[in-house]
C-alpha positions in Angstrom: 33.2 9.0 -77.2 33.0 10.7 -73.8 30.6 9.6 -71.1 27.6 11.6 -70.3 27.9 14.0 -67.4 25.5 13.7 -64.5 25.2 16.2 -61.6 23.9 14.6 -58.4 22.6 17.3 -56.0 21.1 16.8 -52.6 20.8 18.5 -49.2 22.5 16.9 -46.2 20.7 14.2 -44.3 18.0 11.9 -45.7 18.1 13.2 -49.2 21.8 12.7 -49.5 21.5 9.2 -48.1 18.9 8.4 -50.7 21.1 9.9 -53.4 24.1 7.8 -52.3 22.0 4.7 -53.0 22.5 5.6 -56.6 26.3 5.2 -56.3 26.3 2.1 -58.6 25.5 4.6 -61.4 28.7 6.5 -60.7 30.7 4.0 -62.7 28.6 4.6 -65.8 28.8 8.4 -65.9 31.2 11.3 -65.5 29.5 12.4 -62.3 29.8 15.2 -59.7 28.2 15.5 -56.4 27.0 18.7 -54.7 25.8 18.8 -51.2 25.9 21.0 -48.1 29.1 21.0 -46.0 28.6 19.4 -42.6 30.9 17.4 -40.4 29.1 14.2 -41.5 29.6 14.9 -45.2 33.4 15.7 -45.2 34.2 12.0 -45.6 32.7 12.1 -49.1 35.9 13.9 -50.3 37.9 10.8 -49.3 35.5 8.3 -50.9 34.9 10.3 -54.1 38.1 12.4 -54.6 37.7 15.4 -57.0 34.0 14.7 -57.4 32.4 16.5 -54.5 31.6 20.2 -54.1 30.1 21.7 -51.1 27.6 24.5 -50.5 27.3 26.4 -47.2 25.0 24.7 -44.7 22.3 27.0 -43.6 18.9 26.7 -41.9 16.1 29.2 -41.6 16.5 29.0 -37.8 19.2 31.7 -38.0 17.0 34.2 -39.9 19.5 37.0 -39.9 22.3 35.0 -41.6 20.2 32.8 -43.8 19.5 35.3 -46.6 23.2 35.8 -47.1 24.0 32.1 -47.1 21.1 31.6 -49.5 22.4 34.2 -52.0 25.9 32.8 -51.7 24.7 29.3 -52.4 22.7 30.5 -55.4 25.8 32.1 -56.9 28.0 29.2 -56.1 25.5 26.8 -57.6 25.6 28.7 -60.9 29.4 28.8 -60.8 29.6 25.0 -60.1 27.1 24.3 -62.9 29.1 26.3 -65.4 32.4 24.8 -64.2 31.2 21.2 -64.3 29.1 21.5 -67.5 
């Protein structure tokens, strides 16, 4: 019997830190992690190989670029969900 799949999703920073406190659960499930790509998150690829996917990091501070990043992230999220599912 295959293990249940769990998708762990969090934005960078405090939410991701809180999510990583759940890492003991990773052994019990077929898991994947999705977060925003920042310099501080790149090490997740080394720690959890083939389990981490990244979205584009974007803040509303750059209001001209943000809508495009948001749309891209929405489409990529749907793609990743279908791929991982």
